[in-house]
C-alpha positions as CSV (number, residue, x, y, z in Angstrom):
1,G,-25.2,6.0,-39.2
2,T,-24.5,4.7,-35.3
3,L,-26.6,6.7,-33.2
4,T,-25.0,7.8,-30.3
5,S,-27.8,10.4,-28.1
6,T,-31.0,10.2,-27.3
7,G,-33.7,12.1,-28.9
8,T,-36.3,11.9,-31.9
9,Y,-34.9,10.9,-34.7
10,Y,-36.8,11.8,-38.0
11,I,-36.7,9.4,-41.2
12,V,-37.8,11.2,-44.4
13,A,-37.8,9.6,-47.9
14,Y,-38.4,11.3,-51.5
15,N,-39.0,9.9,-54.5
16,R,-37.9,11.4,-58.1
17,F,-41.6,13.2,-58.5
18,G,-40.5,15.4,-54.8
19,H,-43.4,13.1,-53.2
20,R,-41.7,13.2,-49.4
21,S,-42.3,10.6,-46.5
22,Q,-41.4,11.3,-42.8
23,T,-41.9,9.2,-39.9
24,S,-40.2,9.9,-36.6
25,V,-38.4,7.0,-33.5
26,S,-37.6,7.9,-30.2
27,V,-34.4,6.7,-29.7
28,T,-33.9,6.2,-25.2
29,N,-31.3,4.1,-23.1
30,I,-28.1,5.4,-24.9
31,D,-25.2,5.5,-22.4
32,R,-22.2,7.3,-22.8
33,T,-21.3,8.0,-19.3
34,G,-19.0,6.1,-17.5
35,P,-19.7,5.5,-13.7
36,T,-18.3,8.1,-10.7
37,V,-16.2,6.8,-8.2
38,S,-16.5,9.0,-5.1
39,G,-15.0,8.5,-1.1
40,G,-12.0,6.7,-1.8
41,K,-10.2,6.4,1.0
42,Q,-7.3,4.2,2.7
43,D,-9.1,1.5,5.2
44,V,-6.1,1.6,7.8
45,T,-6.4,4.7,10.3
46,D,-3.0,4.1,12.2
47,W,0.3,2.6,10.9
48,A,0.1,-0.9,9.3
49,T,2.4,-2.7,6.7
50,E,-0.3,-3.3,4.5
51,T,-3.8,-1.6,3.9
52,T,-7.0,-2.1,1.3
53,I,-8.3,1.0,-0.3
54,S,-12.6,1.0,-1.0
55,A,-14.3,3.7,-2.8
56,T,-18.1,4.0,-3.9
57,A,-18.7,3.6,-7.2
58,A,-21.9,4.1,-9.0
59,D,-23.9,4.1,-12.4
60,S,-27.3,4.8,-13.1
61,Q,-27.8,3.7,-15.7
62,S,-26.0,0.4,-17.7
63,G,-25.2,-0.5,-14.2
64,V,-21.6,-1.0,-12.9
65,S,-19.5,-3.6,-14.3
66,Q,-15.8,-2.9,-13.1
67,V,-13.8,-1.5,-10.5
68,I,-10.2,-1.5,-10.6
69,W,-7.0,0.5,-8.7
70,S,-4.1,1.4,-10.0
71,T,-0.7,3.5,-10.3
72,S,-2.2,5.8,-13.4
73,S,-5.2,8.0,-13.8
74,S,-5.7,6.7,-17.3
75,A,-5.3,3.0,-16.9
76,T,-8.0,0.5,-18.1
77,S,-7.0,-2.7,-16.9
78,G,-5.4,-2.9,-13.0
79,N,-5.4,-4.8,-10.0
80,A,-9.7,-5.5,-9.0
81,M,-11.7,-4.4,-6.5
82,T,-14.9,-6.4,-5.3
83,R,-18.2,-4.6,-4.3
84,T,-18.9,-5.3,-0.6
85,S,-22.1,-3.9,-0.6
86,G,-24.6,-2.1,-2.7
87,S,-25.5,-3.3,-6.3
88,A,-24.2,-2.4,-9.7
89,A,-26.1,1.0,-9.5
90,S,-24.2,2.2,-6.3
91,G,-21.7,0.2,-4.5
92,V,-18.8,-0.2,-2.2
93,Y,-15.6,-1.4,-3.6
94,T,-12.9,-3.0,-1.8
95,S,-9.2,-3.5,-3.3
96,T,-8.2,-7.8,-3.1
97,G,-4.9,-7.1,-3.3
98,K,-3.1,-5.2,-0.5
99,I,-1.0,-2.1,-0.6
100,T,2.6,-2.2,1.1
101,A,3.6,1.3,-0.1
102,N,2.4,5.1,0.4
103,G,1.4,7.0,-2.6
104,T,-1.2,8.1,-4.6
105,Y,-3.4,5.3,-6.2
106,Y,-6.5,5.8,-8.7
107,I,-10.0,3.8,-8.5
108,R,-11.5,3.9,-12.0
109,A,-15.1,2.1,-13.0
110,K,-16.4,0.9,-16.2
111,D,-20.2,0.3,-16.8
112,A,-21.9,-2.5,-18.7
113,V,-21.4,-0.6,-22.3
114,G,-17.9,-0.1,-21.9
115,N,-17.4,3.6,-20.7
116,W,-14.8,4.5,-18.0
117,G,-15.2,6.9,-15.6
118,T,-12.9,9.4,-14.2
119,A,-10.9,8.5,-11.7
120,Q,-10.7,9.2,-7.7
121,A,-7.3,9.5,-6.5
122,V,-6.9,7.9,-3.3
123,V,-3.1,9.0,-0.8
124,V,-2.1,6.1,1.0
125,D,0.0,7.5,3.6
126,K,-0.3,5.3,7.0
127,I,2.5,2.5,5.4
128,D,5.7,2.0,7.3
129,D,7.9,0.4,5.4
130,K,11.2,1.7,6.9
131,A,13.4,0.9,10.4
132,P,14.1,3.3,12.5
133,V,17.1,5.8,12.0
134,I,20.1,5.4,14.3
135,A,22.6,8.8,14.6
136,N,25.2,10.5,17.1
137,V,26.1,8.0,18.5
138,A,28.3,9.1,21.6
139,L,30.1,7.9,24.5
140,D,30.9,9.4,27.3
141,P,33.4,10.2,28.3
142,E,35.5,9.7,25.3
143,G,38.4,8.8,25.7
144,G,40.7,7.1,28.6
145,F,40.6,4.0,30.7
146,V,37.0,4.3,33.1
147,G,35.5,2.0,34.9
148,S,31.8,2.6,33.1
149,R,30.7,4.2,29.8
150,T,27.7,5.8,28.7
151,I,26.2,5.4,25.7
152,T,23.7,7.7,23.9
153,A,22.4,7.9,21.1
154,E,19.4,10.1,18.5
155,I,17.0,7.5,17.0
156,T,13.7,8.5,15.4
157,D,10.9,7.1,12.9
158,A,9.1,8.9,10.6
159,G,6.2,6.0,11.0
160,I,4.9,4.3,13.8
161,G,7.7,5.4,16.0
162,V,10.6,3.6,17.9
163,D,9.0,1.0,19.7
164,D,12.0,-0.7,21.7
165,A,16.0,0.3,21.3
166,R,18.9,-1.9,23.3
167,V,22.5,-2.0,22.9
168,F,24.2,-5.2,22.0
169,L,27.7,-6.7,23.1
170,T,28.1,-9.3,20.1
171,A,29.4,-10.0,17.1
172,N,26.6,-10.9,15.6
173,V,25.3,-7.8,14.0
174,D,21.8,-9.5,13.3
175,E,21.2,-10.6,17.0
176,T,17.0,-10.4,17.6
177,D,17.2,-12.3,21.1
178,E,16.0,-8.6,23.8
179,S,17.3,-10.9,26.7
180,K,20.6,-10.6,25.3
181,G,20.8,-7.1,25.3
182,L,20.4,-3.9,27.6
183,P,17.7,-1.1,26.6
184,L,18.1,2.4,25.7
185,T,16.1,4.6,27.7
186,K,14.8,7.9,26.5
187,G,15.6,10.9,28.3
188,A,14.1,14.3,28.8
189,D,16.3,15.6,25.7
190,G,14.8,12.8,23.4
191,K,18.2,10.7,23.3
192,Y,18.3,7.5,24.0
193,G,20.7,6.3,26.7
194,I,21.9,3.7,28.8
């Protein structure tokens, strides 16, 4: 049979007259434990449009041979990670591809004899992939003919925040030339107005 754990094994042989022989053999270097993954983190600390993730993978027996990240904690294939420092016994691994969406990602490592370790979850929460929200646009005064009107709006951004807000008088709704727009300024009430 196949031995799957270390220890001292005894080989015993008998013949039909009851004579017995015995010897022992010490079995070492059987690796049945997958690598550990620790210290998983997103590599950006401020808002960004993409990030990498990294973690330390360690295996003191046969050594780490592969580290991957995916959206499944039980994946045995996924996006490759590269060792950026350390050794196969213990090293820091960083994703080679960029992550562009917030969510929970899992880092797993495999050792040189094929044992997969338990995945470590890494939460990515600094990706800003949404545009600001414009709500409650109002004109003051609302009706009648007047010499001028004030425009106010509530503009929020759950990610990095509002960088700039402008009003454009144009038929082109995709206008991007800021010099053609009038800047909206944020008031004490948190609303933007002109």
